[in-house]
C-alpha positions as CSV (number, residue, x, y, z in Angstrom):
1,X,130.2,114.2,106.6
2,X,127.2,116.1,108.1
3,X,126.3,119.0,105.8
4,X,127.3,117.5,102.4
5,X,124.6,114.8,102.7
6,X,122.0,117.4,103.7
7,X,122.9,119.6,100.7
8,X,122.9,116.5,98.5
9,X,119.4,115.6,99.7
10,X,117.9,119.1,99.4
11,X,119.4,120.2,96.1
12,X,117.7,117.4,94.3
13,X,114.4,119.0,95.0
14,X,111.7,116.4,94.7
15,X,108.2,117.6,94.1
16,X,108.1,120.2,97.0
17,X,104.3,119.7,97.3
18,X,104.3,119.9,101.1
19,X,105.6,123.5,101.3
20,X,103.4,124.4,98.4
21,X,100.4,123.1,100.4
22,X,101.5,125.1,103.4
23,X,101.5,128.4,101.4
24,X,98.2,127.5,99.6
25,X,96.6,126.7,102.9
26,X,97.5,130.1,104.3
27,X,96.3,131.8,101.1
28,X,93.0,130.0,101.1
29,X,92.4,131.3,104.7
30,X,93.1,134.9,103.6
31,X,96.6,134.9,105.2
32,X,99.8,136.5,104.0
33,X,101.7,133.6,102.4
34,X,105.0,135.3,103.0
35,X,104.5,134.7,106.7
36,X,103.9,131.0,106.0
37,X,107.4,130.5,104.4
38,X,109.1,129.4,107.6
39,X,106.4,126.8,108.2
40,X,106.7,125.7,104.6
41,X,110.5,125.2,104.9
42,X,110.0,123.4,108.2
43,X,107.6,120.9,106.6
44,X,110.0,120.2,103.7
45,X,112.9,119.7,106.1
46,X,110.8,117.3,108.2
47,X,109.7,115.4,105.0
48,X,113.4,115.0,103.9
49,X,114.4,113.9,107.4
50,X,111.9,111.0,107.2
51,X,113.1,110.0,103.7
52,X,116.7,109.6,104.9
53,X,115.5,107.3,107.8
54,X,113.0,105.5,105.5
55,X,115.7,104.6,103.0
56,X,117.8,103.0,105.8
57,X,114.8,101.0,107.1
58,X,113.8,99.9,103.5
59,X,117.4,99.4,102.4
60,X,116.5,101.6,99.4
61,X,119.5,102.1,97.3
62,X,118.1,105.0,95.2
63,X,116.2,108.2,95.9
64,X,115.0,110.7,93.3
65,X,117.1,108.9,90.6
66,X,120.4,109.0,92.6
67,X,122.0,106.8,95.2
68,X,120.3,107.3,98.6
69,X,122.4,109.0,101.3
70,X,122.9,105.8,103.3
71,X,124.1,104.1,100.1
72,X,126.4,107.0,99.0
73,X,127.8,107.5,102.5
74,X,126.6,105.1,105.3
75,X,123.7,104.6,107.7
76,X,125.3,106.5,110.5
77,X,125.8,109.6,108.3
78,X,122.2,109.3,107.0
79,X,120.8,109.2,110.5
80,X,122.9,112.2,111.7
81,X,122.1,114.3,108.6
82,X,118.4,113.5,109.0
83,X,118.5,114.6,112.6
84,X,120.2,117.8,111.6
85,X,117.3,118.6,109.2
86,X,114.9,117.8,112.0
87,X,116.6,120.4,114.2
88,X,116.6,122.9,111.4
89,X,112.9,122.5,111.0
90,X,112.3,123.6,114.5
91,X,114.6,126.6,114.0
92,X,112.3,127.7,111.2
93,X,109.3,127.5,113.5
94,X,110.9,129.7,116.1
95,X,110.0,132.6,113.8
96,X,106.4,132.4,115.1
97,X,107.5,132.5,118.7
98,X,109.6,135.7,118.1
99,X,107.5,137.8,115.9
100,X,104.9,140.0,117.8
101,X,102.1,139.5,115.2
102,X,101.7,135.9,116.3
103,X,100.0,135.2,119.6
104,X,101.3,132.7,122.1
105,X,98.3,130.5,121.3
106,X,99.1,130.6,117.6
107,X,102.7,129.6,118.2
108,X,101.8,126.7,120.5
109,X,99.2,125.5,117.9
110,X,101.8,125.6,115.1
111,X,104.2,123.5,117.2
112,X,101.3,121.2,118.2
113,X,100.4,120.6,114.5
114,X,104.1,120.1,113.5
115,X,104.8,117.6,116.4
116,X,101.5,115.7,115.8
117,X,102.4,115.3,112.1
118,X,105.9,114.1,113.0
119,X,104.5,111.6,115.6
120,X,101.8,110.2,113.2
121,X,104.3,109.8,110.4
122,X,106.4,107.6,112.8
123,X,103.2,105.7,113.7
124,X,102.6,105.1,110.0
125,X,106.1,103.9,109.5
126,X,105.7,101.6,112.5
127,X,102.6,100.2,110.9
128,X,104.5,99.7,107.7
129,X,107.2,97.7,109.4
130,X,104.6,95.6,111.3
131,X,102.7,94.9,108.2
132,X,105.7,93.4,106.4
133,X,105.2,90.2,108.4
134,X,101.4,90.4,108.8
135,X,99.2,88.3,106.6
136,X,96.5,88.7,105.4
137,X,96.3,92.5,105.3
138,X,93.1,94.4,104.6
139,X,92.8,97.6,102.5
140,X,91.3,99.2,105.6
141,X,94.4,98.6,107.6
142,X,96.6,99.7,104.7
143,X,94.6,103.0,104.4
144,X,95.2,103.5,108.1
145,X,98.9,103.1,107.6
146,X,99.1,105.5,104.7
147,X,97.0,108.1,106.6
148,X,100.0,108.2,108.9
149,X,102.9,107.6,106.7
150,X,101.9,109.9,103.8
151,X,98.7,111.8,104.5
152,X,99.6,113.1,108.0
153,X,102.3,115.4,106.7
154,X,100.3,116.7,103.8
155,X,97.4,117.3,106.1
156,X,99.7,119.0,108.6
157,X,101.1,121.2,105.9
158,X,97.6,122.6,105.1
159,X,96.8,123.0,108.8
160,X,100.1,124.9,109.4
161,X,99.3,127.4,106.6
162,X,95.8,127.9,108.0
163,X,97.1,128.4,111.5
164,X,99.6,131.1,110.3
165,X,96.6,132.8,108.8
166,X,94.8,132.7,112.2
167,X,91.9,130.7,110.6
168,X,89.1,129.5,112.8
169,X,89.0,125.9,113.9
170,X,86.3,124.9,111.3
171,X,88.5,126.1,108.4
172,X,91.5,124.3,109.9
173,X,89.5,121.1,110.0
174,X,88.6,121.6,106.4
175,X,92.3,122.0,105.6
176,X,93.0,118.8,107.5
177,X,90.4,116.9,105.4
178,X,91.8,118.2,102.1
179,X,95.3,117.1,103.0
180,X,94.1,113.7,104.2
181,X,92.3,112.9,101.0
182,X,95.2,114.2,98.8
183,X,97.7,112.2,100.8
184,X,95.8,109.0,100.5
185,X,95.3,109.5,96.7
186,X,98.9,110.5,96.3
187,X,100.2,107.3,98.0
188,X,97.9,104.9,96.1
189,X,99.1,106.8,93.0
190,X,102.7,106.0,94.0
191,X,101.8,102.4,94.3
192,X,100.3,102.4,90.8
193,X,103.2,104.3,89.3
194,X,105.6,101.7,90.7
195,X,104.3,99.3,88.0
196,X,103.3,101.8,85.3
197,X,105.7,104.8,85.3
198,X,108.8,105.4,83.2
199,X,111.6,104.5,85.7
200,X,113.8,107.4,84.4
201,X,111.0,109.9,85.4
202,X,109.9,108.0,88.6
203,X,113.4,107.6,89.9
204,X,112.9,104.0,90.9
205,X,113.1,100.6,89.3
206,X,109.8,99.4,87.8
207,X,108.2,97.0,90.1
208,X,110.5,98.0,92.9
209,X,107.7,97.4,95.5
210,X,107.2,93.8,94.1
211,X,110.9,93.2,94.3
212,X,111.0,94.4,97.9
213,X,107.8,92.4,98.8
214,X,106.2,95.6,100.0
215,X,102.5,95.8,100.9
216,X,100.8,98.2,98.5
217,X,97.2,98.9,97.4
218,X,97.9,96.7,94.4
219,X,99.5,93.7,96.2
220,X,96.8,93.6,98.9
221,X,93.9,93.9,96.4
222,X,95.4,91.1,94.3
223,X,95.7,88.8,97.2
224,X,92.0,89.5,98.1
225,X,90.8,89.0,94.5
226,X,92.8,86.1,93.2
227,X,91.9,82.5,93.2
228,X,93.9,79.9,95.1
229,X,96.5,79.4,92.3
230,X,96.9,83.1,91.6
231,X,97.3,83.8,95.3
232,X,100.0,81.1,95.7
233,X,101.9,82.5,92.7
234,X,101.7,86.1,94.0
235,X,102.7,85.1,97.5
236,X,105.7,83.0,96.3
237,X,107.1,86.0,94.3
238,X,106.4,88.5,97.1
239,X,108.3,86.3,99.6
240,X,111.3,85.7,97.3
241,X,114.7,87.2,98.3
242,X,115.5,87.8,94.6
243,X,112.9,88.5,92.0
244,X,113.6,88.4,88.3
245,X,112.3,90.8,85.7
246,X,110.1,88.1,84.3
247,X,108.5,87.5,87.7
248,X,107.9,91.2,88.1
249,X,106.1,91.3,84.7
250,X,104.0,88.2,85.7
251,X,102.8,90.0,88.8
252,X,101.9,93.1,86.8
253,X,100.0,90.9,84.3
254,X,98.0,89.4,87.2
255,X,97.3,92.9,88.5
256,X,95.7,93.7,85.2
257,X,93.8,90.5,85.0
258,X,92.4,90.9,88.5
259,X,91.3,94.4,87.9
260,X,93.4,95.9,90.7
261,X,94.9,98.6,88.5
262,X,91.5,99.8,87.6
263,X,90.4,99.6,91.3
264,X,93.5,101.7,92.2
265,X,92.6,104.3,89.6
266,X,89.1,104.5,91.0
267,X,90.3,104.9,94.6
268,X,92.7,107.7,93.5
269,X,89.8,109.5,91.7
270,X,87.5,109.2,94.7
271,X,89.9,110.7,97.1
272,X,90.9,113.6,94.8
273,X,87.2,114.3,94.2
274,X,86.6,114.3,98.0
275,X,89.4,116.9,98.3
276,X,88.0,119.0,95.5
277,X,84.5,119.0,97.2
278,X,86.2,120.2,100.5
279,X,88.1,122.9,98.6
280,X,84.9,124.2,97.0
281,X,83.6,125.1,100.5
282,X,86.1,127.9,100.6
283,X,85.5,131.3,98.9
284,X,86.8,131.9,95.4
285,X,90.3,133.2,95.2
286,X,93.5,132.8,93.1
287,X,94.7,130.3,95.7
288,X,91.6,128.2,95.3
289,X,91.9,128.3,91.5
290,X,95.5,127.4,91.7
291,X,95.0,124.5,94.1
292,X,92.1,123.0,91.9
293,X,94.4,123.2,88.9
294,X,97.2,121.6,90.8
295,X,95.0,118.7,91.7
296,X,94.1,118.2,88.1
297,X,97.8,118.0,87.3
298,X,98.3,115.6,90.3
299,X,95.7,113.3,88.8
300,X,97.7,113.2,85.6
301,X,101.1,112.8,87.1
302,X,103.4,110.1,85.7
303,X,106.3,110.3,88.2
């Protein structure tokens, strides 16, 4: 009941972008990426720990196209399995405290970055829960929430890699900025894919955020842009306990009419371009080329 759910969660894979960013962050700062593997594994374990708990809080029945752990087992098992992954994450980071090539200061900084990322993710989730009942909600407040819930761990992944490489503080700040912009773009992209992606690829029901009444870049923008009648229609559907397929489609149609899908695409483009500008401050390398190509693919992702 403890390790089967852990294996079930990790074997599915997901995108694995956070460990990738940890390794790339190390490489961009001229470090040995093999030395960043424990940090990369720790970040992925932390991410999956948050997903198990998020699914309980959101009552999400699926994750990555399969029943979520709390649905397949139960909430108690999901909490316990998530806690196990959290402990495993710290076991990975012990490597930097034991190996002589890493200074005490480096080890403490690695732990500080990891713990700060975990704390800010929790803050972002707390904002998310608070925002469920808060109306109206601004895009500025929403961005603050996703900087915690999504961007903090991506930013932390880049910073961990740079710290393993013993990068100076200026480069670590650059890494943080790259991760922040990618994280914000990534989350807005998820909001957009909720209404546009192929459900079989995305692993979620189309319009799932609409059905759950979640605050997203699209829903907030539509309530800001709509006229009185449109706002009333949107709010009525967002607040319903049960939403029909026809109602989901009517909301998506309003999104298109109000231009919020185009606005989301522009916001995604802006943040990815900001990340690219920051990456271009680093010297040319295979890691820089690889990361720039990866962002091009992220821009085009459909799941």
